[in-house]
C-alpha positions, 0 to 999 in steps of 0.5 A: 046322420040317421042316428041323430034324426032318430034321437031328435024324434025320440027327444020330441016323444019323451018331451011330450010325455015328460020322461026325465031320462033324456040325459042318459039317451044323449050321452049314449049317442055321444059315446057311440060317436067315440067308439071305434070299430074293431076288426075281429076274426069270424068265430064261425069260420070253418078251419081250412081243410087240408088233404092227406098229402099236404105235408108229404112230398110226393116222389115217383119212386115211392110206389107204395104211396102211389099205389094207394091212388090207383085201382087194384084191378084196372090200374086207373088213377082215382079222381079227386072226388074219390081220393079227397086230395086238393088239386095241387096234390092230385096233380102231383100224384097223377104226374108221379104215377105216370112217371113211375109207369114210364120209368118201369117202377109201377105196373100200368095194368094193375096194382102190385099184389104186395100192396093189396093189403096196405091200409086205404088212404082214400077210403075206397072199398074194394071187393075181397 
């Protein structure tokens, strides 16, 4: 609707000044009516970030994996802001750690010394 009004205004301006290119303007407007909008994916959309454990199954018997997410000195479970896990995997890890504590697979108060030299998954810097 607005395009037609705009075209009529442009026609009147061109007719006053005697510009002969009116035919090309009207054909462009007719072509725009026939054009169909094509839905494309956003090229600037950032890819979905997955956490470290999204493709890994978390088991309470895998003490070496679970020990990466507890403090070596206090035995507390690290939060999401430290581990970088998604909410679902963070909940699975914390439940598995609690189950491993209750079943006696892991120590409650500290990290097992055997796992102290393991590489850090969640990039926490510890005092040596």
